N, C-alpha and C positions, 0 to 999 in steps of 0.2 A: 471817617465818621462825622456826620454833620453836627452842628451846634445843638440841635434839639435832642438828638440821640445822646450826645455827650452829657447834656444837662440831666436827662432822665437817668443815665447811668450813675451820675454823681449823686443824685437824690437817693438812689438805691444803696449806693456805697456808704453815704453819710448816715443813712438810717441804720444800716447794719453796724457801723462803727459806734454809733450812739448806744445801741442796744448792748453791744459787747462791753462798752465802757461802763454802763450801768450795772451789768452783771458782775463785772470785776470789782466794782465799788461796793456792792452789797453782799456778794457771795463770800462765805468763809474761804480762806486761802486753801483749806484742805480739800475743797471741792473744785479748785482750779488746777489746771495742768501745770506741772512744774518741769523745767528742763533739767536734765541730768548733767551735772558739771563734774562728775567723777573723772579724775585724771587731768582736769584742766589746770593750767598754770595761772594762779591768781597773784597779782602784785598789789600790795597795799602800801600807800605812802602814809607817813605819820603812824606807823605801826607800833611805835614804842610805848604807847599809852592810850588811854581813853577809848573812844569808839574804834579807832584803828586797830588796837589790840584785840578788841572783841570781834571785829569783823574777820581778822586773820584767823582767830580761833574757830569761828563758825565755818569759814571756808575749808579749814582743815577737817572739821567734822563731816563736811559734805564730800570729802574724798579728794579735794583739790591739793595740788602741790602749791606751796605758799612761799612767796617772796616778800620779805619785809624790808622796807626802806624807811630810815629815820636818821636824823642827824644825831640823835642820842644813842650812842652805841650800847650803853648799859641797858637802857630801856628796851631797845630792840632785842638784845640777847635775852632779856627777861621774858619777853613775849615768846621768843622761840622756845625757851625752856618750858614755859607754860603749855605751849602747844604739844611738845613732845611728851610731856607728862599726862596731858589730858587725852591725847589721841595717839596711842601706841602705833608705831610704824609710820607716823606722819613724816612727810618730806617737807622740810622748811629750810630756807636759806636767808641769811641776813646780810644787808649791805648798808654801810654807813654813808648816807647821802645828804649833802646840804642842798635842800630844794630851792634855796635862794640863789644857787649858782647853776647857770645853764650848762656850763662845761662839765660840772660834776654829774648832772643828770644824764647827759649824753654819754659820758664815760661809763657810768654804772649801767645804763641801758645796753650799751654795746657788750659789756661783760655778761649781763644776764642772758642776752640772746645767744652769745657764744657758748656759754656754759650750760644753759638750761633749755634753750629753744624759744619759740614764739610765746609771748604772753597772751593768754586767752581772755583774762578778766583784769582790767586795769581799774583800780579804785584810787582816784585822786582825792585823798582824804585830809592830808596835812593842812594845817592852818594856824595862823597866829593872829593876835589882836593887840593893839596898843591901848585902846580905850581912852583916847584923848580927843578933844574937840579939834576941829581943823586947824585953827590958828595957834593952838598950844602944842601941836605935834611937830617933831623934827622931820626934815625932809628925808633923811636917811631911813627913818622908821617907816615913813610912807612908802618909800621905794621897796623896802624889804617886805612889807605887807603885800604889795602887788606881786613881788617876785615869788613868794611862797604860795599865796592864795589864788593867784591867777596865772602868772606866766609859767609856773611849774606844771600846771595842767596842760598848757599848750605844748611845752617841750616834751612831756611824757607821751601825750597823744601822738605827736609827730614821730616819736621813736617806735611806738608799739602798734600803731594803727596799720601800717603796711602789712605786717604779718597777719592781722585779722582779715584784711581785705583779700589777701592771697587765698585764704581758706574760706572766705565768706562766713566766718564764724568768730564770734567774740562779743565782749560786752565792756563798755566804758561807763564807769560810775563816777559822776561828779558830785562830790559832797559840797554843796553850797550852803545857803542859809536863808532864813526868812529876811535877813538883812540884804539879801540879793533880790528881794521883791519889793521891799518897803524901806524907805529911808528912815534912819534913826540918828538923832543928834548924839554926839559923843563917840561915834564909830564911823566917821566919814570915810576914812581910807579903807577900813574893813568892809564897809558896805559897797564901796566902789569895786573892790576886788571880787566880792561875791556877785554883784550884778554882772561883772565880767565873766565869772564862772558859769552863771546861768546862761548868758549869751553864747558862750563857747559850746555848751552842750546842745543848745537849740540849733545853732549853725551846723554843728557836726551832724546832728540828726538829719537836717535838710540835705547836706552833702551826701550822706549815705543813701538817702532816698533817690537822689539824682543819679548816683552811680549804680543803682539797682542792687546794692549790697544789703539786702534785707536780713541777711543772717548775722549782721553786726548790729547789736542793740546798744541803746544808750539809756541811762537813767540819771536824772538830776534830782538831788535830794536837798530839800529846803526845810531843815528843822528849826524850831525856835530854840529857846534857852535849854541847853543840855547841862545837867549837873555833873560836870567833870572837873570843876575848879577853874576852867578857862574863863568863865564868866562870873566868877565870884563877885557878889555885890550888885549884880544886875537884878532888877526887880520889876514886877508888874503891879499896876494899881489894882487890877481885877484878876488875881491868879487863877480863879476858877475858869475864866474864859481862855487863858493862855497858860496852862499849867506847865510847871517845870518838867522836863523830859528826863527819864532815866536812861543812862547809856545803854543798858542791856535792851531796853525797849527799842531804841533807835537802831541798834545793830540788828535786832531781829527783823525789824521792818525793812531795812535795807536789803537783807538777805532774801526776804520774801519778794521784794521788788525785782531783784536780779533774777530769781527763779521763775517769776511770772512775766518777765519782760515789761514791767511797769515803766513808763517813760518819765513820769514825774511823781515824786513822793514828797508831800508836804506834811509836816508834823508840828503840832497836833492837827487834826482834821479841820479845825476852825479856820486854819490858814486858807483853805480853798474858798471858804465863804468870804473872808476878808479880801482875797485877791479878786473875787467877782465884784464885790462892792467897789473896790478901787477902780475897776474898769468901767463902771456905769455911773458913778456919782461925780459931781464937779470936784475939782482939786480943792477948792475952798472948803467943801464939806469934809473931804478926807482930812484936811488940816484941823478942822474943828473936832472931828472924832478923835484924832491923835492927841489933841490937847486934853480932851475929856477923859480918855482912857489912860492917860499918864505916860504915853509913849515918849513925850518930850523929856521925861525925867527918869527914864529907866536906867540911864547910865550915871546918875548923880553920885551913887555910892559905889561905883565900880572899883574893884580891887584886882580881880584876876589872879594871876599866879605870881604877882610881884613880891609877895612876902613868903613864897614857898622856898 
């Protein structure tokens, strides 16, 4: 095919993709086709609390077999008990996994594949935050943040992606953050880890396209502040523009994104506009806007779960 023909084909394809994206953005989810994940094996990291627990419960309601990974054994078991109570007959398994340890991840993954088979949906959800400025943070905490928030994603994908590729069916969900799109003082190591997670998801999507494995989908999730206690003390100057997110809302939106094969999910929707602004205005303007909107001071009163 010559260059002119390729260019015309590209124009047609891009036009169609734009129209499809607009439809998906404005049409109610109920009017969009959803894939059936009944019987799929869904693995959720950080399933012992928060959004991870809610996601595991929702996957069980969809008929998935559910695998729970968390370093907190009691919290993990509480999630399993909740699922069994809410979804009679649900199949759920718990594994105590320290996501800061690569060997722990590889061992648990080998056990899951041996006992249960290939994972169809991988949700890299677990995350931690220190909430310290760069120069006030200890090196070992920086390292642990990267291990849990970024490297664990890499190891888990390497473990479970081959099974998805063999069947050309599966879904990898990367729970990142708006801190993986915009820098925020007071969470440098957290933001670095989340930028890494966003990059991993994008690179993985590109690799799947190159391999022709269009049956394996990816979704990267970039939510703002979620009211789980993890970000206690975090504040916005204009909360009406970037409102606090409820965990149930975030979990519902992630499930919708998986069912509709949405590649990127930003919450709240204002984040899409901010991302566009970041891409077209000078860096100095972005800095001035960050100062005016209070971004520079959002972590001043951060407490997190330190007192829990």
